[in-house]
GUMARTI-966117 format. One record per residue (C-alpha): residue number from 1; residue in one letter; x, y, z. Coordinates in steps of 0.1 Angstrom, whole numbers, m for minus. Example, Ala and Ser with C-alpha at 12.3 -4.5 7.8 and 13.67 -1.06 7.14 Angstrom:
<recs>
 pos code  east north    up
   1    A   123   m45    78
   2    S   137   m11    71
</recs>
This chain:
<recs>
 pos code  east north    up
   1    M   177  m335   263
   2    K   176  m340   225
   3    Y   139  m331   225
   4    Y   145  m299   244
   5    N   172  m287   219
   6    S   151  m294   188
   7    K   120  m279   205
   8    N   139  m247   212
   9    I   154  m246   177
  10    Q   119  m250   162
  11    L   105  m223   185
  12    T   134  m199   176
  13    K   128  m206   139
  14    I    91  m197   142
  15    I    98  m165   161
  16    F   125  m154   137
  17    I   105  m160   106
  18    F    75  m143   122
  19    I    95  m112   130
  20    L   110  m112    95
  21    F    76  m116    79
  22    I    60   m88    99
  23    S    89   m65    91
  24    L    85   m73    54
  25    V    48   m66    55
  26    L    53   m33    73
  27    W    80   m23    49
  28    L    56   m30    20
  29    L    28   m11    35
  30    F    47    20    47
  31    D    76    23    23
  32    N    75    58     8
  33    E    42    65    26
  34    R    47   103    24
  35    I    53   102   m14
  36    I    23    79   m19
  37    V     0   102     1
  38    S    13   133   m16
  39    E     7   118   m51
  40    F   m29   109   m40
  41    K   m35   144   m28
  42    M   m22   159   m60
  43    L   m47   138   m79
  44    T   m77   144   m56
  45    E   m74   179   m41
  46    E   m75   214   m55
  47    K   m43   225   m72
  48    V   m28   258   m82
  49    L    m7   262  m113
  50    V    22   286  m112
  51    S    54   293  m131
  52    G    86   280  m116
  53    E   121   271  m127
  54    V   143   240  m125
  55    V   176   250  m110
  56    S   194   216  m111
  57    F   190   185  m132
  58    E   214   157  m126
  59    M   215   122  m141
  60    Y   220    91  m120
  61    E   226    55  m128
  62    D   216    27  m104
  63    I   234    m5  m113
  64    N   218   m38  m101
  65    E   242   m67   m99
  66    R   238  m104   m92
  67    Y   258  m122   m65
  68    D   285  m130   m91
  69    H   289   m92   m99
  70    K   273   m95  m133
  71    V   252   m65  m142
  72    V   215   m74  m144
  73    D   200   m40  m149
  74    I   209    m4  m151
  75    E   183    21  m140
  76    V   188    56  m154
  77    G   170    87  m142
  78    Y   173   123  m131
  79    V   170   142   m99
  80    F   158   177  m104
  81    C   153   206   m80
  82    Y   129   235   m87
  83    N   117   267   m72
  84    Y    84   285   m73
  85    K    67   315   m56
  86    L    35   316   m38
  87    P    11   345   m43
  88    N    23   359   m10
  89    G    58   360   m23
  90    A    72   331    m4
  91    L    98   311   m23
  92    I    93   273   m21
  93    K   122   249   m30
  94    S   115   213   m38
  95    C   130   183   m57
  96    G   117   155   m77
  97    V   128   124   m96
  98    Y   124   115  m132
  99    E   129    77  m137
 100    G   140    69  m172
 101    E   160    86  m199
 102    S   150   120  m211
 103    E   168   136  m239
 104    E   144   165  m240
 105    Y   155   182  m207
 106    R   191   170  m207
 107    F   204   198  m229
 108    Y   183   227  m215
 109    K   204   255  m201
 110    L   197   259  m163
 111    P   176   274  m149
 112    F   147   267  m173
 113    T   110   276  m168
 114    V    84   250  m160
 115    E    48   248  m148
 116    V    45   238  m111
 117    E    13   224   m95
 118    Y     9   227   m58
 119    L   m19   220   m34
 120    L   m40   250   m24
 121    E   m43   237    12
 122    D    m6   226    15
 123    P    17   246    m8
 124    E    47   224     2
 125    V    32   195   m17
 126    S    40   201   m54
 127    R    52   186   m86
 128    V    65   199  m119
 129    R    38   194  m145
 130    N    48   170  m173
 131    L    82   163  m158
 132    G    87   132  m138
 133    N    68   100  m135
 134    E    38   113  m117
 135    S     5    96  m120
 136    R   m19   115  m142
 137    S   m51    96  m131
 138    L   m64    79  m100
 139    L   m65    46  m118
 140    E   m29    49  m129
 141    W   m19    58   m93
 142    L   m38    28   m79
 143    R   m20     5  m104
 144    R    15    19   m98
 145    R    14    25   m61
 146    I   m12     2   m45
 147    L   m20   m28   m67
 148    T    16   m40   m71
 149    K    22   m39   m33
 150    L   m12   m55   m26
 151    I    m5   m84   m50
 152    L    30   m89   m35
 153    L    15   m87     0
 154    C   m11  m114    m8
 155    V    15  m137   m23
 156    L    39  m133     6
 157    S    10  m137    31
 158    V    m1  m170    16
 159    V    35  m183    15
 160    G    42  m170    50
 161    F    11  m184    66
 162    S    15  m218    50
 163    Y    51  m220    62
 164    F    41  m209    97
 165    N    13  m235    97
 166    S    38  m263    87
 167    I    63  m253   113
 168    I    36  m252   140
 169    K    23  m286   130
 170    E    59  m300   131
 171    Y    64  m284   166
 172    R    31  m299   179
 173    K    42  m333   165
 174    L    75  m331   183
 175    K    58  m320   215
 176    D    34  m350   213
 177    E    62  m374   206
 178    S    81  m362   236
 179    T    52  m365   259
 180    D    46  m400   247
 181    K    82  m409   255
 182    F    77  m399   292
 183    L    45  m418   296
</recs>
C-alpha cells in the first residue's frame, strides 16, 4: 500500500508540474500578442502620417514589493489617449502607454497636437510618433519583444525538462522496486 501512495504522489507531481510548465510557456509566447503583432506591422507595413491630438495624459505608479512589504521597485509611466481623423472624415480614438518619466509632456495643456502614424491597410492600428516606447527599428523590436522571451523560454525549458527527466527516472525506479518486491 505504501508503494501505491508514493507512486500516485509522484504521478500527481509530474502532471501538476507539466501543466504548470505548459501554462508558463503559453503565457510567455502569447502574452500581449496583439500588441507585439501591431508593433511589427507598424515597422514593416506602409504607414500614413496625420495630425492628431492627445486628449488625456495620466501618470501611473506601479509599486513592486517583496514578500515582507518592502518596496523593491517603482515603475512610473503615463497612459495617454489620442484622436485622429482619417481622410474620409472618420474619427479614430486610441490609447497608448509611455513607460518612464517624461517631464516634456507632463506640463502640456490638454489637448495638444501630435503626429499620428497609422497603417494604410488597417487604420485602427496606430501610434503617436515620438511618444511612447515604440520600437523604431526591426532589430530593436526583435530585442525588446522576442529575444528576451526566447531566452527565458530556453532557460525554463532546460530546467523544466531536466526536472521532468529526474522525476520520471525516480518514478521508474520506484516502479521497478515495487515489482521486485512482488516477485
